[in-house]
N, C-alpha and C positions, 0 to 999 in steps of 0.2 A: 481372424486372429488379432490380437491386442496389438501387435506390432503394425499391423496394416491400418487400424483405426487411428493409431498416433501418428503415422507417417502421411496416410493417404487423406483423412479425414480432419485431423488437426493441425497438419503442416509441421508436425516436429522432423527432426534430423536426428539420425543414430549417430552418435559420437564414434569416430574410428578407433578411439583409444580404449573404449569400453563400450562393447554392445548391448548393455543393459542399461545404458542411460541415454536419453533421448533430450533434444534441445530444441527450442524455440525463441528466437531473438525477435522483440519487438522495436528495441531501439538500441544504440549503445550502451544505455544504462539498464536496461530491462531484458532479462532473459528468464525464462521459465524452465526448468528441468525436471525431468521424471525419471526416476530410478524404478526399473521393472525388477523385484526381486520375488522370484517364485510367484506367489498368488497376491503378492502386495504391490501396490504403486504409490511412490512417494513424491510427491509434488512439492518443489522448493523453487525460492526465487527472492530477489530483494523487494520487489514489487507485489505487494500482497493482494492487491485487487487484479492483478493478472494471474495469479496463481489461483485464486478463487474462481476467476471467470475459467480458467482451462480446466479447474476440477469440474465446476458445471458442464462445461461442453462435453468432457469426457464420460461422465454419467449419461449423458444423453445417447450414447452409441455403446455402451458397454454397462451391463448388470454388476454393481458394485453394493458393498455395504455403506452405511452412513460414514462419511469421511470425518476424521479426528483432525481438528486444526490445532495447528502449535502443540503436537504431541508430545508430553513430558518423557515418554519411553519409546524408543525407537530401535528396532533391531537389536534389542538388548543393552542398548546404551541409554542412560539418563541424561536428558537435556533439559538444561536451565537458561533462560534467557533474561538477559539484561539490557533492556530496550534503550534505557536512558545513556548507556555506554556504548551503545551497538555492540555487544558481546553476546556470546554463546558459549557455556561452559558444558563440555561433554564428559562424562565419565562412565566407568563400567562397574560401578559398586556391587551390582548385583551378580555378575558373572565372577567377579572375584571372591564373593562371600560364597558362592557355589563352591568354590575351589577351597576355601576355609573349612567348609562343613566335611568336604570329602577327604580331604587331607589335613586333618587336626595337627599331626606332627610335624607340619612345614610351618606352623605359625606359633610354636611354643616360643621362639625367639625374635624380637625385632630386628629388622635388617633395614639398613640406611642406604645399600647400595644394589643393583639388580644382581652382581655376582661378585665374589670376592677377589681381591687381586691375584691370589694364588689358585683361583679356579679354571683356568684355563689350561687345557694340555692340547697342543696342537700336533704333535708328532708322535709318533709308536713309543719313541725312547724318553718323552716326557713323562710316561705313565710309570718307568722303572722306580721312580722315587716314591710313588704312592705305596701306601700299605696294602697288602695282601686283600684286605676286606673290600678296598676301593676298587681293586681291580677286578672284583668278580663280576663275570658276564651275568646280566639279570636272567631270570627264569622267563618262559613265555607268558605266564601271567603278570610278572613285573614289567615286561616289555608293552604289553597291553595296556598297563597302567600309564607308563611312561609317555607311550603315543598319545593316550588321551589328554595327559598334562599338555603335551606340547601342541596338541591340534587346539585346546582352549586357550593356550598362550598366543597361538599365532592370532586367534581372532581378537584377542585383548590389544595385541600389538599395534592394531590400528588405530586404537586411541592413546595407549600408552607408548608414545614412540620412545621412552627411555628404556624400554627392555627388548628393544629389536636386536640389537647385537647380542644378547644373551640368550635369546630364542633361537637366533641363527646358528649360534654355537650348539644348542641342544639338537637342531635340526640335523647338523653335520655327522652326528652319532645316532641317528634313528634306527640305521640298520643292525648294529649290535652294540646296544649301550651298556656301559658298565655301571657298578653301583655308584662310583662317583658322578657319572651324569645325572642319574636319580635324584642324587644329593643336592647337584646344582639347580635341578629342575625344583627341587623343594626349596631351595634358596631363592629362588624367583619368586614364587608361591609367597613366601614370607616376606620378601620386599614389597609385592603388591598389596599385601595385608597391611603392612605399616603405613601404606601410603595410597590407600585405596581412596580417598578423599581428593587426590592429585588430579585436576582437569585437564583436557584438551580445550584451550581457549582460542575461540575463532572470531574474527572480526577486529573491532578498535579501530582507532585513528591514526594508528603510525603505519608507516610504509612497510608492506610485507616483505619480509627478506629472509632468506635461509643461510644460516651461519653453520658452517660444519668444520669438524677437525678430522682429519685422516693421518692415521698412523700405521705405514706399511707392516710394522711389526706386530699390529693387532694392541699396541698399547699397553695392555696388561698381561701379555705374554712374554715375560722377559727370556724365559728359556728358548725362545725361538728367534731372538734377536742376532 
């Protein structure tokens, strides 16, 4: 098995937080990671020489296709490198374009936010103010379409962190979505279409930190305050 080759022959260790990722540390500043995704093996690390050496050693004990170094397309993500600034830009423009083509009605209007301020209905009584057309339960075929959109958005949010809460809201209502929820799913697609060039930027020289703002009332759900 590939796992045995990585662990026993190449001395990698499986990460406890993700059993598909293996790590091998050479020094405090040199680590090579391997991501085992279906039948693809993605090697990465800050030390390019160590990465290439591990790829070559791996190919000695496993049959593989020729490796693609510094791939521009990776698991549906576009990767652009700025080595002079120590930056990597990651986008999902192709995935977003697939949604644009499949749901053209969602991109007729430019959207500057993932969901509108009045787009959240958190309690059953919140729907009472909606028009009857918005409270309509989706048909079986429409629910399948809704679930397909949500599935695509769940993948895209790994790069587009700005849509995480909007996608969470859509998943809350996956069991019995209404027309309102389909409209909100279309709204997210419209936003992604408007901002498809917005990248996730990795690296740089600044100290890495996470800044978050939390509002127990969900911020844009004034009816539930």
